[in-house]
C-alpha positions as CSV (number, residue, x, y, z in Angstrom):
1,M,60.7,-34.7,-13.3
2,K,60.5,-31.8,-15.9
3,L,59.7,-29.5,-13.0
4,V,62.8,-30.6,-11.0
5,E,64.9,-30.1,-14.2
6,S,63.4,-26.6,-14.7
7,W,64.4,-25.7,-11.3
8,R,67.9,-27.0,-11.7
9,F,68.2,-25.0,-14.9
10,A,66.9,-21.8,-13.0
11,I,69.6,-22.2,-10.2
12,K,72.2,-22.7,-12.9
13,C,71.0,-19.4,-14.6
14,I,71.2,-17.5,-11.2
15,K,74.8,-18.8,-10.8
16,L,75.8,-17.6,-14.2
17,S,73.9,-14.3,-13.9
18,Y,75.6,-11.0,-14.6
19,N,77.6,-9.6,-11.7
20,L,76.4,-12.4,-9.3
21,K,78.9,-11.5,-6.5
22,V,77.9,-7.8,-6.8
23,N,74.1,-8.6,-6.5
24,L,74.8,-11.0,-3.5
25,I,76.8,-8.4,-1.6
26,S,74.3,-5.6,-2.5
27,A,71.3,-7.7,-1.3
28,G,73.2,-8.5,1.9
29,F,74.0,-4.8,2.6
30,L,70.6,-3.7,1.8
31,F,69.0,-6.4,4.1
32,L,71.3,-5.2,7.1
33,M,70.7,-1.6,6.5
34,S,67.0,-2.0,6.1
35,L,66.6,-4.2,9.1
36,V,68.4,-1.4,11.2
37,Y,66.0,1.0,9.9
38,L,63.0,-1.4,10.8
39,I,64.1,-2.1,14.4
40,M,65.0,1.5,15.1
41,D,61.8,2.7,13.4
42,A,63.8,5.2,11.6
43,G,63.5,6.7,8.1
44,N,59.8,7.0,7.8
45,G,59.3,3.6,6.4
46,M,62.5,3.5,4.4
47,G,63.6,0.3,5.9
48,N,60.3,-1.4,4.8
49,I,60.9,-0.2,1.3
50,L,64.6,-1.1,1.0
51,M,63.7,-4.6,2.3
52,L,61.1,-5.1,-0.2
53,T,63.4,-4.4,-3.1
54,I,65.6,-7.2,-2.0
55,A,62.7,-9.6,-3.2
56,M,63.3,-8.7,-6.8
57,F,67.0,-9.7,-6.8
58,P,66.6,-13.5,-7.5
59,A,64.4,-12.9,-10.5
60,Q,66.4,-10.1,-11.8
61,M,69.5,-12.2,-11.6
62,M,67.7,-15.1,-13.6
63,Y,66.4,-12.5,-16.2
64,S,69.8,-11.1,-16.7
65,V,70.8,-14.4,-18.7
66,C,67.6,-14.6,-20.6
67,G,69.2,-13.0,-23.7
68,S,72.0,-15.5,-23.7
69,S,72.1,-18.6,-26.1
70,L,72.0,-20.8,-23.1
71,V,68.4,-19.7,-22.3
72,Q,67.3,-19.1,-25.9
73,S,68.1,-22.7,-26.9
74,S,66.9,-24.2,-23.8
75,P,63.6,-26.4,-23.6
76,H,63.0,-24.5,-20.2
77,R,63.0,-21.1,-21.9
78,K,59.4,-20.3,-21.3
79,A,59.4,-21.3,-17.7
80,I,62.6,-19.4,-17.0
81,M,60.9,-16.2,-18.3
82,T,57.3,-16.8,-16.8
83,S,56.5,-19.2,-14.1
84,L,59.8,-19.8,-12.3
85,P,60.5,-16.0,-11.7
86,A,56.9,-15.5,-10.4
87,V,57.4,-18.4,-7.9
88,I,61.0,-17.3,-6.8
89,T,59.7,-13.6,-6.5
90,F,56.6,-14.9,-4.3
91,C,58.9,-17.0,-2.1
92,S,61.5,-14.2,-1.5
93,G,58.8,-11.5,-1.2
94,M,56.7,-13.5,1.4
95,L,59.8,-14.3,3.4
96,I,60.7,-10.5,3.7
97,Y,57.1,-9.6,4.1
98,L,56.6,-11.8,7.0
99,T,59.8,-10.5,8.5
100,M,58.4,-7.1,8.4
101,I,55.2,-8.2,9.8
102,G,57.1,-9.8,12.7
103,V,59.0,-6.6,13.5
104,E,55.7,-4.5,13.3
105,T,54.1,-6.9,15.6
106,V,56.6,-7.0,18.1
107,R,56.8,-3.1,18.1
108,T,53.0,-2.9,18.6
109,M,53.1,-5.3,21.5
110,G,55.7,-2.9,23.2
111,T,54.1,0.4,22.1
112,P,50.3,-0.2,21.5
113,E,49.8,3.4,20.4
114,T,51.6,2.6,17.3
115,A,49.2,-0.2,16.4
116,R,47.4,1.9,13.7
117,Q,50.5,3.1,12.0
118,G,52.0,-0.4,12.0
119,A,48.9,-1.8,10.3
120,R,49.0,1.0,7.7
121,R,52.6,0.2,7.0
122,I,51.8,-3.5,6.7
123,L,49.0,-2.7,4.2
124,L,50.9,-0.2,2.2
125,M,53.9,-2.5,1.9
126,G,51.6,-5.4,0.6
127,A,50.4,-3.0,-2.0
128,L,53.9,-1.9,-2.9
129,L,55.1,-5.6,-3.1
130,M,52.1,-6.3,-5.5
131,S,53.4,-3.4,-7.6
132,L,57.0,-4.7,-7.6
133,N,55.7,-8.0,-8.6
134,I,54.2,-6.6,-11.7
135,Y,57.3,-4.6,-12.4
136,V,59.4,-7.8,-12.4
137,G,56.9,-9.5,-14.7
138,I,57.4,-6.8,-17.4
139,A,60.7,-5.2,-16.7
140,Y,62.8,-7.3,-19.1
141,K,60.4,-6.5,-22.0
142,Y,59.5,-2.8,-21.3
143,F,62.4,-1.8,-19.2
144,V,62.1,2.1,-19.4
145,V,58.5,2.3,-18.8
146,S,58.4,-0.2,-15.8
147,V,61.4,1.6,-14.2
148,F,59.4,4.8,-14.2
149,L,56.3,3.1,-12.8
150,M,58.4,1.3,-10.1
151,V,60.1,4.5,-9.0
152,G,56.6,6.2,-9.0
153,C,55.2,3.5,-6.8
154,I,58.2,3.5,-4.3
155,I,58.1,7.4,-3.9
156,G,54.3,7.3,-3.5
157,S,54.6,4.6,-0.8
158,Y,57.4,6.5,1.0
159,Y,55.2,9.6,1.0
160,L,52.0,8.0,2.2
161,I,54.0,6.3,5.1
162,G,55.7,9.6,6.2
163,D,54.6,13.1,5.4
164,G,51.4,12.2,3.5
165,A,50.2,9.9,6.1
166,A,47.4,12.6,6.9
167,I,45.9,11.9,3.5
168,L,45.1,8.3,4.4
169,D,43.1,9.5,7.4
170,R,40.4,10.4,5.0
171,F,39.8,6.8,4.1
172,P,38.7,4.7,7.0
173,G,39.3,1.4,5.1
174,I,43.1,2.2,5.1
175,S,43.1,2.2,8.9
176,M,42.2,-1.3,10.1
177,P,43.1,-3.7,12.9
178,M,46.5,-5.4,12.6
179,P,45.1,-8.9,12.0
180,M,43.0,-7.6,9.1
181,A,45.9,-5.6,7.7
182,I,48.2,-8.7,7.7
183,A,45.5,-10.8,6.0
184,A,44.9,-8.1,3.4
185,G,48.6,-7.6,2.9
186,I,49.3,-11.3,2.4
187,G,46.3,-11.4,0.1
188,M,47.9,-8.7,-2.0
189,V,51.2,-10.6,-2.2
190,V,49.6,-13.7,-3.5
191,L,47.6,-11.6,-6.1
192,G,50.8,-9.8,-7.0
193,S,52.6,-13.1,-7.7
194,L,49.5,-14.2,-10.0
195,L,49.5,-11.0,-11.8
196,Q,53.3,-11.3,-12.3
197,Y,52.8,-14.6,-13.9
198,G,49.9,-13.3,-16.0
199,V,51.8,-10.3,-17.5
200,S,54.9,-12.3,-18.1
201,L,52.8,-14.6,-20.2
202,L,51.3,-11.7,-22.2
203,V,54.6,-10.2,-22.9
204,Y,56.6,-13.6,-23.3
205,K,56.9,-13.3,-27.1
206,K,58.0,-9.6,-27.0
207,P,61.7,-8.9,-27.6
208,I,63.8,-8.6,-24.6
209,S,64.6,-4.8,-23.8
210,R,68.3,-4.1,-24.5
211,G,68.3,-1.8,-21.5
212,A,67.5,-4.7,-19.2
213,I,70.3,-6.9,-20.5
214,Y,72.9,-4.2,-21.1
215,G,75.4,-5.7,-18.8
216,L,75.1,-9.0,-20.7
217,L,75.6,-7.4,-24.0
218,R,78.6,-5.6,-22.9
219,Q,80.1,-8.8,-21.5
220,Q,79.4,-10.6,-24.7
221,A,80.9,-7.8,-27.0
């Protein structure tokens, strides 16, 4: 019963989140744009990266109200800032990741010569999603540092998928059959969610970064 109440409260927090409509429209636009990139295989992996960023939206919307009196005085406060964001990010991330795997698998069936590149993308996107999970776990406590780390991971992934792909050829383990890449990628997604939960517990008692809830502070001013 307590779990059901926690989820109801989480949904309520998302509905009350800062700029809810803007976030929903942005997520929808990013999804359509990234899907076009994925299907057309354009942008050197940009579609994959854009789609993965959508996985962070639900948790970010929930976190945007964590500085409010509604959350601070709630008995579900700890769950809202630790376990529930991890579960929500896992669900949204896995849904998006499976969509990417589906697109890459269909592309490989039509053009078998792209199998190696497709497997590499799946593997790298699994690693990137794991990094984004960790980012979500600490972003609302150490906003500036986590943003720099996230941007670095995104730029690095984009480079390795595109112009820097030759670097990965030096590491045979990076190039593996598609089924192995899918299994490894899903494993990294699961691990990322566990790490997100773990780091959120470690920083739970730290004060919320003002930069992370700037919109809420302006709204309350």
